Backbone as ProteinMPNN parsed JSONL, in Angstrom:
{"seq_chain_A": "MKTTNNIHEKINSTLSVCDTIGDVKVSPFFKDKTMQRLFEEKEEETVYSSWFATKLQLATLLCFVVLNALALIRLNSTNKYDVNVNESTNLYGLFYDSETSILINLKDE", "coords_chain_A": {"N_chain_A": [[20.884, 24.313, -4.741], [22.767, 22.557, -5.527], [21.67, 20.127, -4.794], [19.517, 19.859, -6.543], [20.852, 19.501, -8.944], [22.059, 17.062, -8.449], [19.806, 15.475, -8.275], [18.83, 15.67, -10.899], [20.923, 14.438, -12.242], [20.719, 11.851, -11.221], [18.218, 11.134, -12.224], [18.735, 11.23, -14.971], [20.681, 9.209, -15.164], [19.158, 7.025, -14.458], [17.296, 6.958, -16.54], [19.033, 6.47, -18.644], [19.7, 3.852, -18.273], [17.519, 2.531, -19.257], [17.955, 2.632, -21.962], [19.823, 0.689, -22.431], [18.533, -1.69, -22.375], [17.842, -4.608, -24.089], [16.624, -6.759, -26.791], [14.974, -9.775, -25.95], [15.935, -13.091, -26.288], [13.917, -15.678, -27.166], [12.73, -19.001, -27.084], [11.038, -20.415, -29.866], [8.995, -22.133, -29.2], [8.241, -21.565, -26.656], [5.865, -20.398, -25.698], [3.968, -22.401, -26.285], [4.91, -24.545, -24.712], [4.651, -23.425, -22.173], [1.878, -22.979, -22.014], [0.968, -25.607, -22.136], [1.981, -26.621, -19.736], [0.589, -25.066, -17.911], [-2.113, -25.73, -18.31], [-2.337, -28.48, -18.23], [-3.852, -31.513, -17.311], [-3.786, -32.62, -14.161], [-3.43, -35.605, -12.465], [-4.505, -35.986, -9.51], [-4.543, -37.749, -6.601], [-6.983, -37.824, -4.321], [-7.434, -37.597, -0.77], [-9.753, -38.81, 0.063], [-10.431, -40.593, -1.966], [-8.666, -42.675, -1.723], [-9.204, -44.054, 0.678], [-11.934, -44.279, 0.765], [-13.165, -46.219, -0.975], [-15.028, -47.91, -3.603], [-16.072, -50.341, -2.637], [-16.127, -49.867, 0.097], [-17.925, -47.777, 0.164], [-20.289, -49.05, -0.649], [-20.597, -50.849, 1.485], [-20.968, -49.052, 3.597], [-23.34, -47.802, 2.797], [-25.07, -50.004, 2.921], [-24.987, -50.516, 5.677], [-26.205, -48.16, 6.675], [-28.782, -48.454, 5.572], [-29.666, -50.804, 6.827], [-29.555, -50.033, 9.542], [-31.431, -47.926, 9.542], [-33.742, -49.343, 8.815], [-34.007, -51.071, 11.02], [-34.425, -49.176, 13.039], [-36.852, -48.06, 12.204], [-38.566, -50.284, 12.35], [-38.415, -50.795, 15.08], [-39.453, -48.43, 16.131], [-42.073, -48.481, 15.194], [-43.001, -50.783, 16.462], [-43.125, -50.372, 19.198], [-44.956, -48.626, 21.667], [-43.989, -47.102, 23.629], [-42.969, -44.529, 23.564], [-45.212, -42.876, 23.072], [-46.687, -43.449, 25.353], [-44.952, -42.541, 27.374], [-44.864, -39.81, 26.723], [-47.531, -39.07, 27.114], [-47.772, -39.618, 29.859], [-45.923, -37.786, 30.909], [-47.067, -35.366, 30.106], [-49.438, -35.445, 31.546], [-48.378, -35.431, 34.115], [-47.116, -32.924, 34.336], [-49.23, -31.287, 33.836], [-49.904, -30.519, 31.247], [-52.163, -30.402, 29.126], [-53.776, -31.194, 26.098], [-56.095, -29.38, 24.529], [-58.468, -29.174, 22.145], [-60.422, -27.281, 21.818], [-59.561, -24.922, 22.988], [-57.362, -24.232, 21.596], [-55.385, -21.972, 19.846], [-54.4, -22.148, 17.259], [-56.035, -24.006, 15.956], [-58.479, -22.717, 16.095], [-57.984, -20.52, 14.475], [-57.652, -21.809, 12.095], [-60.143, -22.812, 11.518], [-61.624, -20.567, 10.874]], "CA_chain_A": [[21.083, 24.12, -6.149], [23.57, 21.366, -5.741], [20.794, 18.958, -4.666], [18.721, 19.716, -7.767], [21.737, 18.925, -9.967], [22.197, 15.645, -8.121], [18.538, 14.81, -8.624], [18.78, 15.569, -12.36], [21.896, 13.414, -12.634], [20.145, 10.534, -10.886], [17.128, 10.873, -13.178], [19.359, 10.932, -16.273], [21.328, 7.896, -15.107], [18.084, 6.027, -14.447], [16.742, 6.884, -17.894], [20.028, 5.887, -19.544], [19.642, 2.4, -18.09], [16.461, 2.034, -20.147], [18.499, 2.514, -23.319], [20.647, -0.512, -22.533], [17.677, -2.878, -22.416], [17.805, -5.148, -25.442], [15.615, -7.785, -27.067], [15.17, -11.051, -25.268], [15.867, -14.237, -27.198], [12.997, -16.66, -26.614], [12.492, -20.162, -27.919], [9.758, -20.263, -30.569], [7.976, -22.994, -28.612], [8.099, -21.205, -25.248], [4.448, -20.188, -25.401], [3.294, -23.704, -26.31], [5.313, -25.314, -23.536], [4.066, -22.788, -20.988], [0.436, -23.235, -22.017], [0.772, -27.014, -21.789], [2.227, -26.791, -18.301], [-0.467, -24.405, -17.145], [-3.434, -26.325, -18.463], [-2.344, -29.938, -18.267], [-4.686, -32.098, -16.269], [-2.992, -33.394, -13.221], [-4.176, -36.647, -11.776], [-4.195, -35.942, -8.092], [-5.338, -38.69, -5.826], [-7.414, -37.165, -3.097], [-7.377, -38.421, 0.432], [-10.985, -39.585, 0.165], [-10.509, -41.668, -2.951], [-7.836, -43.804, -1.341], [-9.779, -44.869, 1.75], [-13.387, -44.418, 0.611], [-13.303, -46.894, -2.258], [-16.385, -48.324, -3.945], [-16.517, -51.393, -1.725], [-16.429, -49.243, 1.381], [-19.146, -47.005, -0.031], [-21.417, -49.982, -0.631], [-20.747, -51.358, 2.848], [-21.531, -47.964, 4.396], [-24.733, -47.662, 2.392], [-25.781, -51.149, 3.471], [-25.123, -50.29, 7.13], [-27.228, -47.135, 6.891], [-30.094, -49.008, 5.248], [-30.023, -51.754, 7.884], [-29.832, -49.275, 10.77], [-32.705, -47.219, 9.376], [-34.823, -50.331, 8.848], [-34.168, -51.487, 12.414], [-35.016, -48.062, 13.791], [-38.247, -47.94, 11.801], [-39.299, -51.423, 12.933], [-38.473, -50.606, 16.541], [-40.341, -47.301, 16.403], [-43.444, -48.907, 14.944], [-43.414, -51.893, 17.321], [-43.333, -49.976, 20.592], [-45.713, -47.418, 21.947], [-43.421, -46.529, 24.836], [-42.804, -43.089, 23.4], [-46.511, -42.241, 23.266], [-47.06, -43.608, 26.762], [-44.116, -41.634, 28.149], [-45.281, -38.432, 26.455], [-48.808, -38.856, 27.791], [-47.521, -39.569, 31.29], [-45.257, -36.531, 31.27], [-48.019, -34.257, 29.965], [-50.337, -35.513, 32.692], [-47.619, -35.087, 35.305], [-46.871, -31.485, 34.381], [-50.467, -30.562, 33.588], [-49.921, -29.994, 29.885], [-53.212, -31.12, 28.407], [-54.097, -30.639, 24.795], [-57.529, -29.203, 24.387], [-58.657, -28.629, 20.809], [-61.347, -26.145, 21.84], [-58.881, -23.711, 23.417], [-56.168, -24.061, 20.797], [-55.436, -20.796, 18.978], [-54.131, -22.534, 15.886], [-57.207, -24.683, 15.4], [-59.523, -21.702, 15.942], [-57.653, -19.725, 13.298], [-57.82, -22.664, 10.922], [-61.586, -22.956, 11.24], [-62.205, -19.312, 10.369]], "C_chain_A": [[21.869, 22.852, -6.442], [22.702, 20.107, -5.672], [19.938, 18.765, -5.903], [19.562, 19.143, -8.896], [21.928, 17.435, -9.718], [20.947, 14.868, -8.509], [18.452, 14.636, -10.136], [19.77, 14.525, -12.868], [21.367, 12.011, -12.359], [19.034, 10.162, -11.856], [17.717, 10.497, -14.531], [20.039, 9.573, -16.273], [20.281, 6.777, -15.105], [17.507, 5.851, -15.845], [17.741, 6.282, -18.876], [20.088, 4.37, -19.411], [18.592, 1.8, -19.019], [16.968, 1.854, -21.572], [19.31, 1.239, -23.505], [19.824, -1.799, -22.598], [17.567, -3.338, -23.872], [16.695, -6.173, -25.6], [15.992, -9.083, -26.359], [15.001, -12.168, -26.289], [15.027, -15.326, -26.537], [12.843, -17.796, -27.609], [11.145, -20.005, -28.617], [8.639, -21.117, -29.963], [7.739, -22.688, -27.133], [6.63, -21.069, -24.852], [3.701, -21.522, -25.341], [3.624, -24.527, -25.073], [4.682, -24.749, -22.261], [2.575, -23.077, -20.896], [0.141, -24.689, -21.667], [0.98, -27.248, -20.303], [1.112, -26.18, -17.465], [-1.769, -25.195, -17.149], [-3.433, -27.847, -18.544], [-3.152, -30.458, -17.079], [-3.829, -32.992, -15.394], [-3.891, -34.403, -12.534], [-3.733, -36.658, -10.322], [-5.124, -36.899, -7.362], [-5.704, -38.016, -4.515], [-7.356, -38.138, -1.936], [-8.603, -39.33, 0.498], [-11.006, -40.766, -0.796], [-9.68, -42.875, -2.542], [-8.494, -44.666, -0.268], [-11.28, -45.035, 1.629], [-13.666, -45.014, -0.766], [-14.749, -47.364, -2.446], [-16.907, -49.391, -3.001], [-16.899, -50.821, -0.366], [-17.697, -48.398, 1.294], [-20.365, -47.913, 0.023], [-21.664, -50.541, 0.764], [-21.37, -50.297, 3.751], [-23.001, -47.762, 4.071], [-25.579, -48.792, 2.974], [-25.994, -50.984, 4.975], [-26.191, -49.25, 7.426], [-28.625, -47.668, 6.62], [-30.554, -49.955, 6.354], [-30.367, -51.012, 9.173], [-31.152, -48.517, 10.681], [-33.883, -48.181, 9.412], [-35.071, -50.804, 10.274], [-34.814, -50.391, 13.25], [-36.491, -47.908, 13.467], [-39.09, -49.065, 12.394], [-39.473, -51.229, 14.433], [-39.435, -49.482, 16.91], [-41.798, -47.702, 16.223], [-43.909, -49.985, 15.922], [-43.684, -51.467, 18.754], [-44.113, -48.684, 20.676], [-45.189, -46.74, 23.21], [-43.312, -45.019, 24.74], [-44.122, -42.375, 23.669], [-46.939, -42.309, 24.728], [-46.259, -42.64, 27.625], [-44.512, -40.175, 27.94], [-46.588, -38.143, 27.17], [-48.627, -38.769, 29.299], [-46.882, -38.258, 31.704], [-46.193, -35.34, 31.108], [-49.02, -34.264, 31.113], [-49.633, -35.072, 33.969], [-47.432, -33.581, 35.436], [-48.114, -30.658, 34.073], [-50.533, -29.92, 32.215], [-50.928, -30.801, 29.069], [-53.483, -30.413, 27.099], [-55.606, -30.589, 24.672], [-57.771, -28.508, 23.06], [-59.577, -27.411, 20.809], [-60.637, -24.844, 22.209], [-57.606, -23.446, 22.6], [-56.328, -22.855, 19.852], [-55.276, -21.198, 17.521], [-55.341, -23.184, 15.223], [-58.335, -23.669, 15.193], [-59.238, -20.834, 14.734], [-57.859, -20.521, 12.018], [-59.288, -22.772, 10.53], [-62.178, -21.717, 10.603], [-61.889, -19.122, 8.971]], "O_chain_A": [[21.666, 22.18, -7.453], [22.951, 19.138, -6.388], [19.654, 17.629, -6.284], [19.055, 18.382, -9.72], [21.956, 16.64, -10.657], [21.027, 13.746, -9.009], [18.048, 13.576, -10.612], [19.478, 13.808, -13.825], [21.547, 11.099, -13.166], [18.921, 9.006, -12.264], [17.253, 9.553, -15.17], [19.983, 8.854, -17.271], [20.5, 5.712, -15.684], [17.26, 4.728, -16.284], [17.335, 5.645, -19.848], [20.489, 3.682, -20.35], [18.761, 0.685, -19.512], [16.46, 1.009, -22.309], [19.464, 0.763, -24.63], [20.368, -2.875, -22.849], [17.241, -2.554, -24.763], [15.926, -6.427, -24.673], [17.165, -9.421, -26.201], [14.038, -12.184, -27.056], [15.383, -15.834, -25.474], [12.828, -17.581, -28.821], [10.199, -19.506, -28.009], [7.461, -20.845, -30.194], [7.101, -23.475, -26.434], [6.208, -21.562, -23.806], [2.89, -21.74, -24.44], [2.743, -25.13, -24.461], [4.24, -25.495, -21.388], [2.066, -23.386, -19.819], [-0.837, -24.97, -20.974], [0.227, -27.998, -19.681], [0.739, -26.724, -16.426], [-2.441, -25.314, -16.125], [-4.452, -28.439, -18.899], [-3.118, -29.891, -15.987], [-3.24, -33.976, -15.842], [-4.986, -34.072, -12.08], [-2.722, -37.261, -9.963], [-6.345, -36.841, -7.509], [-4.838, -37.682, -3.707], [-7.242, -39.349, -2.12], [-8.509, -40.477, 0.935], [-11.544, -41.825, -0.469], [-9.966, -43.992, -2.975], [-8.357, -45.889, -0.298], [-11.856, -45.865, 2.333], [-14.317, -44.395, -1.608], [-15.581, -47.226, -1.549], [-18.072, -49.347, -2.605], [-17.881, -51.247, 0.242], [-18.457, -48.319, 2.26], [-21.361, -47.583, 0.666], [-22.813, -50.69, 1.179], [-22.216, -50.618, 4.585], [-23.818, -47.571, 4.971], [-26.683, -48.555, 3.464], [-27.074, -51.285, 5.484], [-27.001, -49.438, 8.334], [-29.557, -47.362, 7.364], [-31.712, -49.907, 6.769], [-31.363, -51.329, 9.824], [-31.908, -48.476, 11.652], [-34.922, -47.857, 9.986], [-36.222, -50.925, 10.694], [-35.67, -50.676, 14.088], [-37.297, -47.651, 14.361], [-40.195, -48.829, 12.881], [-40.548, -51.47, 14.982], [-40.154, -49.584, 17.903], [-42.658, -47.307, 17.011], [-45.107, -50.089, 16.184], [-44.418, -52.156, 19.463], [-43.946, -47.775, 19.863], [-45.871, -45.897, 23.792], [-43.537, -44.31, 25.721], [-44.158, -41.387, 24.403], [-47.483, -41.348, 25.272], [-46.816, -41.989, 28.509], [-44.495, -39.389, 28.887], [-46.741, -37.081, 27.773], [-49.258, -37.937, 29.95], [-47.248, -37.678, 32.727], [-46.121, -34.395, 31.893], [-49.409, -33.204, 31.602], [-50.236, -34.408, 34.812], [-47.576, -33.027, 36.526], [-48.039, -29.429, 34.056], [-51.162, -28.875, 32.05], [-50.565, -31.771, 28.404], [-53.426, -29.186, 27.011], [-56.293, -31.61, 24.707], [-57.33, -27.375, 22.865], [-59.516, -26.594, 19.89], [-61.066, -23.771, 21.786], [-56.859, -22.516, 22.907], [-57.326, -22.76, 19.139], [-55.944, -20.648, 16.646], [-55.625, -22.928, 14.053], [-59.069, -23.761, 14.209], [-60.169, -20.445, 14.028], [-58.203, -19.958, 10.978], [-59.623, -22.817, 9.347], [-63.151, -21.818, 9.855], [-62.293, -18.122, 8.378]]}, "name": "protein", "num_of_chains": 1, "seq": "MKTTNNIHEKINSTLSVCDTIGDVKVSPFFKDKTMQRLFEEKEEETVYSSWFATKLQLATLLCFVVLNALALIRLNSTNKYDVNVNESTNLYGLFYDSETSILINLKDE"}
């Protein structure tokens, strides 16, 4: 019984604390200031914008275009790839025969 009285006293003391809570004095512009801080646009300089400037972008684009053009010219000028593929298919016995191809037979039907 003594423990139940202690529990009731603790509950009453806790509830009496709620009665002491008063009104909070707030500045009339608190909401406006808070909203401005929350939604203000911050100018953050990203890591990429500092080292990947417009001049560097143009230089990189130019390098890619030149490298692709050189690769295309080199690919079209040499038939080494075709020769090497034909030699390796002959070496390993991998011949392409259109009459025995399953895909071509299915296409014709």
